A tleap script that builds the chain and sets N, CA, C and O, in Angstrom:
source leaprc.protein.ff14SB
mol = sequence {
  NMET ARG GLY SER ILE ARG GLY ARG TRP THR
  HIE SER GLU SER THR GLY ALA GLY GLN TYR
  GLY ILE SER LEU GLY VAL ALA SER GLY GLN
  TYR VAL THR ALA GLU GLN ASP GLY GLY GLY
  ALA VAL ASN ALA ASP ARG SER ASP ILE GLY
  ALA TRP GLU MET PHE VAL LEU THR ASP LEU
  ASN GLY GLY SER LEU VAL SER GLY ASP GLU
  VAL THR ILE SER THR GLY THR GLY HIE TYR
  PHE HIE ALA ALA ASN GLY GLY GLY SER THR
  LEU ASP ALA THR ALA THR THR ALA GLY VAL
  THR GLU HIE PHE ARG ILE GLN ARG LEU ASN
  GLY GLY ARG ARG ASN ASP GLN CGLU
}
set mol.1.N position { 0.883 -1.307 -0.028 }
set mol.1.CA position { 0.052 -0.023 0.139 }
set mol.1.C position { 0.830 1.377 -0.117 }
set mol.1.O position { 1.968 1.475 0.341 }
set mol.2.N position { 0.412 2.183 -0.644 }
set mol.2.CA position { 1.163 3.600 -0.629 }
set mol.2.C position { 0.624 4.422 0.232 }
set mol.2.O position { -0.533 4.253 0.617 }
set mol.3.N position { 1.332 5.353 0.624 }
set mol.3.CA position { 0.863 6.429 1.473 }
set mol.3.C position { 0.411 7.753 0.644 }
set mol.3.O position { 0.675 7.872 -0.553 }
set mol.4.N position { -0.197 8.600 1.285 }
set mol.4.CA position { -0.662 10.112 0.798 }
set mol.4.C position { -0.395 10.993 1.717 }
set mol.4.O position { -0.638 10.805 2.910 }
set mol.5.N position { 0.244 12.263 1.141 }
set mol.5.CA position { 0.364 13.409 1.874 }
set mol.5.C position { -0.574 14.307 1.326 }
set mol.5.O position { -0.569 14.546 0.119 }
set mol.6.N position { -1.420 14.853 2.142 }
set mol.6.CA position { -2.524 16.100 1.705 }
set mol.6.C position { -2.034 17.098 2.453 }
set mol.6.O position { -1.380 16.977 3.489 }
set mol.7.N position { -2.408 18.238 1.831 }
set mol.7.CA position { -2.017 19.551 2.415 }
set mol.7.C position { -1.852 20.517 1.262 }
set mol.7.O position { -2.391 20.370 0.165 }
set mol.8.N position { -1.069 21.504 1.602 }
set mol.8.CA position { -0.931 22.463 0.404 }
set mol.8.C position { 0.845 22.654 -0.054 }
set mol.8.O position { 1.719 22.627 0.812 }
set mol.9.N position { 1.051 22.781 -1.041 }
set mol.9.CA position { 2.465 23.040 -1.430 }
set mol.9.C position { 2.629 24.410 -1.307 }
set mol.9.O position { 2.013 25.340 -1.830 }
set mol.10.N position { 3.731 24.381 -0.388 }
set mol.10.CA position { 4.442 25.898 -0.020 }
set mol.10.C position { 5.448 26.296 -1.000 }
set mol.10.O position { 5.537 27.472 -1.350 }
set mol.11.N position { 6.259 25.327 -1.491 }
set mol.11.CA position { 7.150 25.926 -2.491 }
set mol.11.C position { 7.583 24.827 -3.234 }
set mol.11.O position { 7.804 23.748 -2.684 }
set mol.12.N position { 7.731 25.009 -4.485 }
set mol.12.CA position { 8.090 24.008 -5.419 }
set mol.12.C position { 9.289 24.709 -6.276 }
set mol.12.O position { 9.194 25.884 -6.631 }
set mol.13.N position { 10.271 24.012 -6.541 }
set mol.13.CA position { 11.319 24.406 -7.407 }
set mol.13.C position { 11.875 23.300 -7.815 }
set mol.13.O position { 12.151 22.387 -7.036 }
set mol.14.N position { 12.159 23.248 -9.410 }
set mol.14.CA position { 12.932 22.232 -9.924 }
set mol.14.C position { 14.283 22.246 -9.521 }
set mol.14.O position { 14.865 23.327 -9.618 }
set mol.15.N position { 15.024 21.085 -9.007 }
set mol.15.CA position { 16.403 20.845 -8.514 }
set mol.15.C position { 17.003 20.010 -9.657 }
set mol.15.O position { 18.163 19.690 -9.395 }
set mol.16.N position { 16.580 19.576 -10.804 }
set mol.16.CA position { 17.073 18.651 -11.766 }
set mol.16.C position { 15.884 17.873 -12.424 }
set mol.16.O position { 14.714 18.122 -12.134 }
set mol.17.N position { 16.210 17.029 -13.220 }
set mol.17.CA position { 15.443 16.205 -13.727 }
set mol.17.C position { 14.382 15.295 -12.903 }
set mol.17.O position { 14.848 14.334 -12.292 }
set mol.18.N position { 13.144 15.507 -12.853 }
set mol.18.CA position { 12.315 14.770 -11.802 }
set mol.18.C position { 12.532 14.997 -10.496 }
set mol.18.O position { 12.113 14.129 -9.730 }
set mol.19.N position { 13.095 15.966 -10.020 }
set mol.19.CA position { 13.399 16.527 -8.664 }
set mol.19.C position { 12.994 18.039 -8.323 }
set mol.19.O position { 13.222 19.068 -8.959 }
set mol.20.N position { 12.393 17.862 -7.248 }
set mol.20.CA position { 11.611 19.241 -6.771 }
set mol.20.C position { 12.099 19.457 -5.343 }
set mol.20.O position { 12.053 18.665 -4.402 }
set mol.21.N position { 12.568 20.679 -5.386 }
set mol.21.CA position { 12.670 21.242 -3.748 }
set mol.21.C position { 11.386 21.629 -3.330 }
set mol.21.O position { 10.774 22.405 -4.063 }
set mol.22.N position { 10.865 21.240 -2.303 }
set mol.22.CA position { 9.347 21.510 -1.489 }
set mol.22.C position { 9.569 21.762 -0.039 }
set mol.22.O position { 10.505 21.395 0.671 }
set mol.23.N position { 8.620 22.392 0.223 }
set mol.23.CA position { 8.167 22.285 1.626 }
set mol.23.C position { 6.507 22.131 1.717 }
set mol.23.O position { 5.804 22.602 0.823 }
set mol.24.N position { 6.041 21.565 2.653 }
set mol.24.CA position { 4.672 21.066 2.756 }
set mol.24.C position { 3.777 21.960 4.144 }
set mol.24.O position { 4.169 22.049 5.308 }
set mol.25.N position { 2.762 22.419 3.672 }
set mol.25.CA position { 1.881 23.276 4.882 }
set mol.25.C position { 0.900 22.563 4.985 }
set mol.25.O position { 0.662 21.733 4.108 }
set mol.26.N position { 0.126 22.704 6.034 }
set mol.26.CA position { -0.984 21.888 6.548 }
set mol.26.C position { -1.988 23.088 6.764 }
set mol.26.O position { -1.669 24.247 7.030 }
set mol.27.N position { -3.338 22.555 6.589 }
set mol.27.CA position { -4.300 23.574 6.659 }
set mol.27.C position { -4.465 24.653 7.720 }
set mol.27.O position { -5.125 25.672 7.522 }
set mol.28.N position { -3.786 24.357 8.938 }
set mol.28.CA position { -3.472 25.226 10.073 }
set mol.28.C position { -2.504 26.343 9.782 }
set mol.28.O position { -2.395 27.339 10.499 }
set mol.29.N position { -1.818 26.121 8.702 }
set mol.29.CA position { -0.902 26.901 8.476 }
set mol.29.C position { 0.457 26.825 8.940 }
set mol.29.O position { 1.338 27.649 8.698 }
set mol.30.N position { 0.594 25.457 9.834 }
set mol.30.CA position { 2.119 25.152 10.041 }
set mol.30.C position { 2.570 24.437 8.833 }
set mol.30.O position { 1.965 24.299 7.769 }
set mol.31.N position { 3.934 23.932 9.236 }
set mol.31.CA position { 4.886 23.329 8.188 }
set mol.31.C position { 5.059 21.838 8.698 }
set mol.31.O position { 5.114 21.608 9.906 }
set mol.32.N position { 5.147 20.774 7.695 }
set mol.32.CA position { 5.685 19.747 8.158 }
set mol.32.C position { 7.215 19.891 8.103 }
set mol.32.O position { 7.730 20.663 7.294 }
set mol.33.N position { 7.894 19.205 8.898 }
set mol.33.CA position { 9.192 19.038 9.489 }
set mol.33.C position { 9.512 17.424 9.797 }
set mol.33.O position { 8.730 16.678 10.386 }
set mol.34.N position { 10.751 17.063 9.306 }
set mol.34.CA position { 11.351 16.005 9.611 }
set mol.34.C position { 12.326 16.396 10.774 }
set mol.34.O position { 13.243 17.200 10.603 }
set mol.35.N position { 12.065 15.768 11.988 }
set mol.35.CA position { 12.867 16.220 13.260 }
set mol.35.C position { 14.419 15.862 12.927 }
set mol.35.O position { 14.702 14.896 12.219 }
set mol.36.N position { 15.342 16.669 13.462 }
set mol.36.CA position { 16.609 16.408 13.220 }
set mol.36.C position { 17.179 16.237 11.615 }
set mol.36.O position { 18.221 15.663 11.300 }
set mol.37.N position { 16.093 16.971 10.582 }
set mol.37.CA position { 16.406 16.771 9.438 }
set mol.37.C position { 16.661 15.085 8.930 }
set mol.37.O position { 17.526 14.605 8.197 }
set mol.38.N position { 15.724 14.566 9.527 }
set mol.38.CA position { 15.759 13.117 8.986 }
set mol.38.C position { 16.121 12.178 10.152 }
set mol.38.O position { 16.813 12.709 11.019 }
set mol.39.N position { 15.802 10.931 10.339 }
set mol.39.CA position { 16.267 9.749 10.947 }
set mol.39.C position { 15.473 9.580 12.166 }
set mol.39.O position { 15.827 8.848 13.091 }
set mol.40.N position { 14.052 10.486 12.149 }
set mol.40.CA position { 13.273 10.136 13.052 }
set mol.40.C position { 11.882 10.576 12.791 }
set mol.40.O position { 11.354 10.417 11.691 }
set mol.41.N position { 11.325 11.095 13.741 }
set mol.41.CA position { 9.851 11.634 13.383 }
set mol.41.C position { 9.565 12.735 12.472 }
set mol.41.O position { 10.400 13.607 12.229 }
set mol.42.N position { 8.251 12.704 11.900 }
set mol.42.CA position { 7.847 13.746 10.963 }
set mol.42.C position { 6.623 14.098 11.648 }
set mol.42.O position { 5.756 13.285 11.967 }
set mol.43.N position { 6.577 15.748 11.932 }
set mol.43.CA position { 5.577 16.284 12.397 }
set mol.43.C position { 4.947 17.489 11.311 }
set mol.43.O position { 5.436 17.774 10.218 }
set mol.44.N position { 3.790 18.069 11.909 }
set mol.44.CA position { 3.514 19.157 11.084 }
set mol.44.C position { 3.220 20.473 12.213 }
set mol.44.O position { 2.061 20.871 12.333 }
set mol.45.N position { 4.116 20.988 12.866 }
set mol.45.CA position { 4.163 21.874 13.812 }
set mol.45.C position { 5.070 22.886 14.091 }
set mol.45.O position { 5.420 23.364 15.170 }
set mol.46.N position { 5.490 23.209 12.628 }
set mol.46.CA position { 6.417 24.576 12.705 }
set mol.46.C position { 5.686 25.810 11.994 }
set mol.46.O position { 4.945 25.788 11.012 }
set mol.47.N position { 6.082 26.826 12.726 }
set mol.47.CA position { 5.481 28.035 12.222 }
set mol.47.C position { 6.280 28.698 10.962 }
set mol.47.O position { 5.688 29.509 10.250 }
set mol.48.N position { 7.571 28.357 10.713 }
set mol.48.CA position { 8.147 28.686 9.672 }
set mol.48.C position { 9.108 27.706 8.868 }
set mol.48.O position { 9.479 26.709 9.487 }
set mol.49.N position { 9.524 27.860 7.651 }
set mol.49.CA position { 10.328 26.936 6.966 }
set mol.49.C position { 11.721 27.163 7.099 }
set mol.49.O position { 12.262 28.184 6.675 }
set mol.50.N position { 12.345 26.202 7.702 }
set mol.50.CA position { 13.735 26.090 7.813 }
set mol.50.C position { 14.372 25.043 7.189 }
set mol.50.O position { 13.709 24.504 6.302 }
set mol.51.N position { 15.570 24.562 7.419 }
set mol.51.CA position { 16.410 23.376 6.752 }
set mol.51.C position { 15.430 22.265 7.089 }
set mol.51.O position { 15.159 21.518 6.149 }
set mol.52.N position { 14.888 22.035 8.178 }
set mol.52.CA position { 14.017 20.622 8.511 }
set mol.52.C position { 12.745 20.529 8.069 }
set mol.52.O position { 11.999 19.564 8.235 }
set mol.53.N position { 12.430 21.825 7.344 }
set mol.53.CA position { 11.195 21.536 6.721 }
set mol.53.C position { 11.275 21.807 4.907 }
set mol.53.O position { 10.369 22.189 4.166 }
set mol.54.N position { 12.430 21.518 4.632 }
set mol.54.CA position { 12.778 21.632 3.227 }
set mol.54.C position { 12.997 20.085 2.814 }
set mol.54.O position { 13.764 19.372 3.461 }
set mol.55.N position { 12.292 19.624 1.722 }
set mol.55.CA position { 12.510 18.429 1.368 }
set mol.55.C position { 12.810 18.135 -0.352 }
set mol.55.O position { 12.408 18.983 -1.148 }
set mol.56.N position { 13.258 17.366 -0.668 }
set mol.56.CA position { 13.480 16.833 -2.356 }
set mol.56.C position { 12.390 15.752 -2.573 }
set mol.56.O position { 12.334 14.683 -1.966 }
set mol.57.N position { 11.636 16.135 -3.415 }
set mol.57.CA position { 10.605 15.428 -4.088 }
set mol.57.C position { 10.983 14.805 -5.281 }
set mol.57.O position { 11.462 15.547 -6.139 }
set mol.58.N position { 10.861 13.417 -5.579 }
set mol.58.CA position { 11.784 12.851 -6.734 }
set mol.58.C position { 10.705 12.220 -7.482 }
set mol.58.O position { 10.336 11.156 -6.986 }
set mol.59.N position { 10.162 12.547 -8.428 }
set mol.59.CA position { 9.207 11.939 -9.480 }
set mol.59.C position { 9.777 10.612 -10.012 }
set mol.59.O position { 10.582 10.690 -10.940 }
set mol.60.N position { 9.471 9.488 -9.560 }
set mol.60.CA position { 10.104 8.055 -9.956 }
set mol.60.C position { 9.971 7.831 -11.533 }
set mol.60.O position { 10.711 7.038 -12.116 }
set mol.61.N position { 8.950 8.600 -12.214 }
set mol.61.CA position { 8.969 8.261 -13.667 }
set mol.61.C position { 9.940 9.094 -14.518 }
set mol.61.O position { 10.235 8.732 -15.657 }
set mol.62.N position { 10.569 10.516 -13.808 }
set mol.62.CA position { 11.412 10.999 -14.347 }
set mol.62.C position { 10.971 12.079 -15.277 }
set mol.62.O position { 11.766 12.837 -15.832 }
set mol.63.N position { 9.678 12.124 -15.428 }
set mol.63.CA position { 9.024 12.986 -16.497 }
set mol.63.C position { 8.440 14.193 -15.707 }
set mol.63.O position { 8.803 14.398 -14.549 }
set mol.64.N position { 7.540 14.986 -16.329 }
set mol.64.CA position { 6.712 16.087 -15.693 }
set mol.64.C position { 6.036 15.492 -14.654 }
set mol.64.O position { 5.624 14.343 -14.814 }
set mol.65.N position { 5.832 16.119 -13.530 }
set mol.65.CA position { 5.496 15.774 -12.070 }
set mol.65.C position { 3.681 16.145 -12.479 }
set mol.65.O position { 3.294 17.287 -12.724 }
set mol.66.N position { 2.741 14.879 -12.474 }
set mol.66.CA position { 1.511 15.137 -12.553 }
set mol.66.C position { 0.734 14.147 -11.587 }
set mol.66.O position { 1.310 13.242 -10.982 }
set mol.67.N position { -0.585 14.393 -11.501 }
set mol.67.CA position { -1.360 13.660 -10.590 }
set mol.67.C position { -1.398 12.251 -10.924 }
set mol.67.O position { -1.546 11.945 -12.107 }
set mol.68.N position { -1.286 11.376 -10.060 }
set mol.68.CA position { -1.003 10.043 -10.065 }
set mol.68.C position { 0.553 9.406 -9.995 }
set mol.68.O position { 0.851 8.245 -9.715 }
set mol.69.N position { 1.422 10.480 -10.322 }
set mol.69.CA position { 2.721 10.110 -10.320 }
set mol.69.C position { 3.195 9.532 -8.777 }
set mol.69.O position { 2.725 10.072 -7.776 }
set mol.70.N position { 4.146 8.411 -8.662 }
set mol.70.CA position { 4.754 7.963 -7.568 }
set mol.70.C position { 6.068 8.565 -7.440 }
set mol.70.O position { 6.969 8.458 -8.273 }
set mol.71.N position { 6.126 9.251 -6.266 }
set mol.71.CA position { 7.147 9.955 -5.724 }
set mol.71.C position { 7.761 9.448 -4.498 }
set mol.71.O position { 7.221 8.655 -3.726 }
set mol.72.N position { 9.182 10.071 -4.343 }
set mol.72.CA position { 9.694 9.736 -2.915 }
set mol.72.C position { 9.832 11.216 -2.208 }
set mol.72.O position { 9.823 12.171 -2.986 }
set mol.73.N position { 9.937 11.446 -1.032 }
set mol.73.CA position { 10.315 12.570 -0.337 }
set mol.73.C position { 11.464 12.249 0.642 }
set mol.73.O position { 11.464 11.408 1.541 }
set mol.74.N position { 12.447 13.103 0.273 }
set mol.74.CA position { 13.860 13.004 1.093 }
set mol.74.C position { 14.242 14.199 1.710 }
set mol.74.O position { 13.968 15.323 1.288 }
set mol.75.N position { 14.988 13.890 2.887 }
set mol.75.CA position { 15.194 15.146 3.708 }
set mol.75.C position { 16.691 15.741 3.596 }
set mol.75.O position { 17.401 15.118 2.807 }
set mol.76.N position { 17.157 16.587 4.099 }
set mol.76.CA position { 18.619 16.966 3.567 }
set mol.76.C position { 19.775 15.971 4.000 }
set mol.76.O position { 20.850 15.881 3.408 }
set mol.77.N position { 19.465 15.355 4.937 }
set mol.77.CA position { 20.290 14.344 5.289 }
set mol.77.C position { 20.345 12.864 4.734 }
set mol.77.O position { 21.045 11.961 5.192 }
set mol.78.N position { 19.476 12.784 3.664 }
set mol.78.CA position { 19.305 11.745 2.854 }
set mol.78.C position { 18.152 10.665 3.208 }
set mol.78.O position { 17.894 9.684 2.512 }
set mol.79.N position { 17.508 11.020 4.412 }
set mol.79.CA position { 16.392 9.968 4.831 }
set mol.79.C position { 15.421 10.137 3.873 }
set mol.79.O position { 15.416 11.106 3.114 }
set mol.80.N position { 14.385 9.033 3.851 }
set mol.80.CA position { 13.198 9.135 3.133 }
set mol.80.C position { 12.022 9.116 3.896 }
set mol.80.O position { 11.915 8.369 4.869 }
set mol.81.N position { 11.012 9.978 3.487 }
set mol.81.CA position { 9.710 9.534 4.281 }
set mol.81.C position { 9.052 8.161 4.151 }
set mol.81.O position { 8.741 7.684 3.059 }
set mol.82.N position { 8.866 7.582 5.263 }
set mol.82.CA position { 8.481 6.116 5.236 }
set mol.82.C position { 7.114 5.917 5.926 }
set mol.82.O position { 6.957 6.401 7.047 }
set mol.83.N position { 6.169 5.272 5.358 }
set mol.83.CA position { 5.037 4.966 5.846 }
set mol.83.C position { 4.710 3.673 6.378 }
set mol.83.O position { 4.460 2.732 5.624 }
set mol.84.N position { 4.693 3.552 7.785 }
set mol.84.CA position { 4.993 2.283 8.519 }
set mol.84.C position { 3.828 1.347 8.214 }
set mol.84.O position { 2.630 1.629 8.177 }
set mol.85.N position { 4.378 0.268 8.021 }
set mol.85.CA position { 3.220 -0.845 7.524 }
set mol.85.C position { 2.760 -0.579 6.093 }
set mol.85.O position { 1.884 -1.318 5.642 }
set mol.86.N position { 3.275 0.434 5.304 }
set mol.86.CA position { 2.890 0.364 4.118 }
set mol.86.C position { 1.598 1.577 3.981 }
set mol.86.O position { 1.067 1.935 2.929 }
set mol.87.N position { 1.343 1.982 5.129 }
set mol.87.CA position { 0.077 2.890 5.326 }
set mol.87.C position { -0.701 2.559 6.531 }
set mol.87.O position { -0.536 1.502 7.140 }
set mol.88.N position { -1.547 3.461 6.872 }
set mol.88.CA position { -2.506 2.873 7.729 }
set mol.88.C position { -2.079 3.201 9.172 }
set mol.88.O position { -2.840 2.988 10.115 }
set mol.89.N position { -0.678 3.795 9.349 }
set mol.89.CA position { -0.049 3.719 10.783 }
set mol.89.C position { 0.798 5.017 10.707 }
set mol.89.O position { 0.211 5.944 10.149 }
set mol.90.N position { 1.869 5.241 11.084 }
set mol.90.CA position { 2.573 6.536 11.464 }
set mol.90.C position { 3.545 6.733 10.234 }
set mol.90.O position { 3.797 5.817 9.451 }
set mol.91.N position { 4.117 8.118 10.119 }
set mol.91.CA position { 4.878 8.489 9.116 }
set mol.91.C position { 5.971 8.936 9.745 }
set mol.91.O position { 5.871 9.679 10.721 }
set mol.92.N position { 7.238 8.502 9.222 }
set mol.92.CA position { 8.620 9.244 9.701 }
set mol.92.C position { 9.472 9.286 8.586 }
set mol.92.O position { 9.086 9.092 7.433 }
set mol.93.N position { 10.773 9.567 8.957 }
set mol.93.CA position { 11.883 10.034 7.871 }
set mol.93.C position { 13.029 9.045 8.404 }
set mol.93.O position { 14.057 9.574 8.827 }
set mol.94.N position { 12.938 7.820 8.411 }
set mol.94.CA position { 14.107 6.966 8.938 }
set mol.94.C position { 14.648 5.891 7.907 }
set mol.94.O position { 15.479 5.053 8.258 }
set mol.95.N position { 14.150 5.952 6.645 }
set mol.95.CA position { 14.604 4.957 5.824 }
set mol.95.C position { 15.669 5.797 5.039 }
set mol.95.O position { 15.559 6.973 4.693 }
set mol.96.N position { 16.776 4.902 4.820 }
set mol.96.CA position { 18.002 5.284 4.204 }
set mol.96.C position { 17.916 4.822 2.645 }
set mol.96.O position { 18.698 5.308 1.828 }
set mol.97.N position { 17.185 4.110 2.361 }
set mol.97.CA position { 16.751 3.486 0.852 }
set mol.97.C position { 15.215 3.613 0.727 }
set mol.97.O position { 14.422 3.429 1.651 }
set mol.98.N position { 14.886 3.974 -0.618 }
set mol.98.CA position { 13.503 4.086 -1.063 }
set mol.98.C position { 13.012 2.892 -1.305 }
set mol.98.O position { 13.616 2.449 -2.282 }
set mol.99.N position { 12.182 2.093 -0.902 }
set mol.99.CA position { 11.587 0.694 -1.187 }
set mol.99.C position { 10.002 1.136 -1.260 }
set mol.99.O position { 9.699 2.327 -1.331 }
set mol.100.N position { 9.094 0.176 -1.239 }
set mol.100.CA position { 7.773 0.345 -1.488 }
set mol.100.C position { 7.163 1.205 -0.411 }
set mol.100.O position { 6.232 1.911 -0.799 }
set mol.101.N position { 7.463 1.286 0.744 }
set mol.101.CA position { 6.956 1.844 1.921 }
set mol.101.C position { 7.610 3.250 1.791 }
set mol.101.O position { 7.298 4.037 2.685 }
set mol.102.N position { 8.279 3.605 1.039 }
set mol.102.CA position { 8.821 5.089 0.834 }
set mol.102.C position { 8.107 5.736 -0.376 }
set mol.102.O position { 8.349 6.905 -0.676 }
set mol.103.N position { 7.180 4.940 -1.107 }
set mol.103.CA position { 6.650 5.475 -2.437 }
set mol.103.C position { 5.515 6.202 -1.865 }
set mol.103.O position { 5.026 5.738 -0.835 }
set mol.104.N position { 4.961 7.389 -2.428 }
set mol.104.CA position { 3.927 8.123 -2.117 }
set mol.104.C position { 3.198 8.508 -3.644 }
set mol.104.O position { 3.890 8.553 -4.661 }
set mol.105.N position { 1.973 8.732 -3.661 }
set mol.105.CA position { 1.288 9.130 -4.870 }
set mol.105.C position { 0.705 10.542 -4.862 }
set mol.105.O position { -0.094 11.013 -4.052 }
set mol.106.N position { 1.186 11.041 -5.776 }
set mol.106.CA position { 0.689 12.608 -5.792 }
set mol.106.C position { -0.868 12.514 -6.487 }
set mol.106.O position { -1.251 11.831 -7.437 }
set mol.107.N position { -1.521 13.368 -5.724 }
set mol.107.CA position { -3.003 13.543 -6.077 }
set mol.107.C position { -3.251 15.126 -6.200 }
set mol.107.O position { -3.034 16.009 -5.370 }
set mol.108.N position { -3.746 15.200 -7.432 }
set mol.108.CA position { -4.137 16.822 -7.560 }
set mol.108.C position { -5.369 17.078 -6.958 }
set mol.108.O position { -6.318 16.328 -7.186 }
set mol.109.N position { -5.480 18.102 -6.172 }
set mol.109.CA position { -7.023 18.311 -5.424 }
set mol.109.C position { -7.498 19.493 -6.322 }
set mol.109.O position { -6.847 20.368 -6.892 }
set mol.110.N position { -9.072 19.203 -6.261 }
set mol.110.CA position { -9.879 20.221 -7.077 }
set mol.110.C position { -10.949 20.667 -5.881 }
set mol.110.O position { -11.826 19.879 -5.526 }
set mol.111.N position { -10.837 21.757 -5.390 }
set mol.111.CA position { -11.714 22.336 -4.430 }
set mol.111.C position { -11.745 21.177 -3.110 }
set mol.111.O position { -12.782 20.854 -2.530 }
set mol.112.N position { -10.453 20.673 -2.806 }
set mol.112.CA position { -10.432 19.767 -1.733 }
set mol.112.C position { -10.771 18.643 -1.785 }
set mol.112.O position { -10.817 17.931 -0.782 }
set mol.113.N position { -11.126 18.184 -3.146 }
set mol.113.CA position { -11.407 16.943 -3.496 }
set mol.113.C position { -10.360 16.394 -4.614 }
set mol.113.O position { -9.912 17.176 -5.452 }
set mol.114.N position { -9.925 14.795 -4.596 }
set mol.114.CA position { -9.278 14.432 -5.695 }
set mol.114.C position { -9.946 14.652 -6.931 }
set mol.114.O position { -11.174 14.620 -7.011 }
set mol.115.N position { -9.133 14.894 -7.983 }
set mol.115.CA position { -9.821 15.066 -9.468 }
set mol.115.C position { -10.599 13.511 -9.878 }
set mol.115.O position { -11.515 13.381 -10.690 }
set mol.116.N position { -10.109 12.680 -9.267 }
set mol.116.CA position { -11.063 11.219 -9.729 }
set mol.116.C position { -12.070 10.930 -9.051 }
set mol.116.O position { -12.650 9.858 -9.221 }
set mol.117.N position { -12.628 12.193 -7.795 }
set mol.117.CA position { -13.789 11.791 -7.034 }
set mol.117.C position { -14.849 12.905 -7.803 }
set mol.117.O position { -14.559 13.987 -8.313 }
set mol.118.N position { -16.243 12.203 -7.689 }
set mol.118.CA position { -17.266 12.916 -7.987 }
set mol.118.C position { -18.247 13.418 -7.060 }
set mol.118.O position { -19.192 14.095 -7.466 }
savepdb mol mol.pdb
quit
């Protein structure tokens, strides 16, 4: 099972073929952080964007980033966001390699709903 991250993109800048520098914000206005810049917990409790709130999103197909693409999200220390048990549990940034539990699917939202929902 693959995980999903919902919220708002607060920054997106291409860092190379299929890679984007991003920060993630949540509805409360706070930002997602990887504690210690990776190697531990992921929280959504920061009021500003610092080094621990900046990530590299890699589009696994290497093309343009579009809804439905599988991606990985990594920290400045090279740790990957990891969906424990493949989803349905916690999210952390402890993985040092990207396997199936580190793959996420991008979903374009339309008015708070996925484009494939009616």
